[in-house]
C-alpha positions, 0 to 999 in steps of 0.5 A: 570386529564383526563390522570389519569382517562384514565390511571385508566380505562386502568388498570382496563380494563387489570385487567378485561381481566385477571378476565374474562379469569379466569372465562371463564376457567370454561366453555368447551372447557377450563375447566380442560384442560392444561395451554396452552389451558386455556391461550387461554381463556383470549383473547376470550372476548376482541376479541368479544368486538373488533368485536362488536365495529367494527360491530357497527362502533364505536370508539375503546375506546368502547372496554374498555366500553364493557369489564368493563360493562361485568366485573361488571355484572360478578362480581355481578352475581358471588356474587349473585350466591354465596349468592344463593348457601349459602342460598340453601346450595346446589352447582349448577351443572353448572356455570351460572354466566357468561352466565347471566352476558353476557345477562345482559350486552347486555340488559343493553348496548342495552338500553343505545344505545337506549337512546343515539340514540333517542332524547326526549324533556324535558320541564321546566316551570319557573316563574319570578316576572320580567316583561317578556312576555311569552318566550320559549327557546329551548336549544341544547347542546353537539351534538358532531357531528358524534357520534350518530348524523351525519349532516343529522340526526341532521337536522332531530332533528331540526324538533323537535326543530321547533315544540316547536315554540321557541322564541329563540334557544340557543346552549351551546357548544360541537356542534362538536367533534374531529372526526366530518367531514366537511360535517356533520358540514356544514349540521348541520349549514345549519339546524340551519340556517333554524330554524324560530324564532322571536329572532334567534339562539345563540351559546356559545363555549364548550371545544370541540369547542374551540381549538380542531380539531386535527383530524377533517377535518375543522378548528375553523375558518371554524366552525365559518364561517359556523355558522355565514353564517347561521345566528347563533350569536356566543357569547364569553363573550358577552351579547345581549338584545332581544327586539322589539317594541311590546313586549319591552325588553324580556331578555338578552342572555349572552354567556360565553367563556368555563371554559377551556378558561383562558381569559374568563371574570367573570360573575360579569364583564359580568353582571355589566352593565345589567339592573337588571329589565330585565330577564337574561339568561346565556349560560355556557357550563360547570356547574362549576360556580353556586355560582358566577352566583347566586351571580350575580343574573342572572335569568337562567343559561343553561349548558351541558358538563356532558351528564347527567352522560353518563355512570352510575355512572360517573356523581355522581362521578363528583359531589362528587369530585367537578368536576361539581356543578350539573350533570343533571336537575334543581337547584335553588340557591339564586333565580337563576335557573340552568338547566343542559341538558344531551345533544342531543348526547354525547362524543365518547361512543354511550351509555347512561345509567341512562340518555337520549339524549334530547332537552330542552324546557324552558317556562318562564312566568313573571308578566303581 
């Protein structure tokens, strides 16, 4: 599936280069020149995108991201100026669409850069009929270390997490990325180990955590060791009961293996022996099993994976074609609450358009 998507994106990028080159020929020094001169217009904008990517220090995949956004805005500007020409019944003396498109692309992706690199706190207030003492859960997901946050920057964001006074912190996958460095991974794990909570820090694997590391500088076992050495509890199709002598049974934390893992258990198998009177929180990286989780009558499911859509409108497309049950936000099905976070970072593209980077804080209030 991903190969098909990337193939289509690549083909669109090639088509975009021809379109932009053709449009650029409307400007000096290419306008009205012979073919050999006009052909020089075609690599100009791709080269500018290449140098912009190198200047920002981001992955080469973003060359295509920049080009596609420029193509889309240029098409819209061409359409807008054409409509204005028809309404005014007057042809403009100069071709303004290209300059307008470039400015719009810079502003739009500049805002996307800001929202990808600035982490907000999103809060949800939930109530339940179960006897749950006041409970604050903080969710971190999709750190993809090295994209917008290195290890030191991730540690700084943990100050926001601590400021929420969490009872428990949960990490719902994609903590690392293919290109995360060992240094960043260790620094981030140490930051998790410094968090002070009554019930600890719990971790469920995402698709980038489980079995990647083809180009990374550490192994999956080294990641596991770094997490556990810093007191993080890894849950792989496991459930733990949070309880103490003063508050009694607080809740279950159920950590699922990623949906890409063919050996993961069903949610029915994971919850069949749990006490139904105790509040149940499920950590499931990919938001793809809502119907089964609602049927199992779990209380709260926390997910990531979608990055809130990352680049508009990809999140909507994913839901329309059944790739995800929800792209972002909160949903309630048969009494079960589902929250999908846009994540504290994102995969390879340091832009977020139509969403933000976030830490999620969930306040649960039950019957006294």
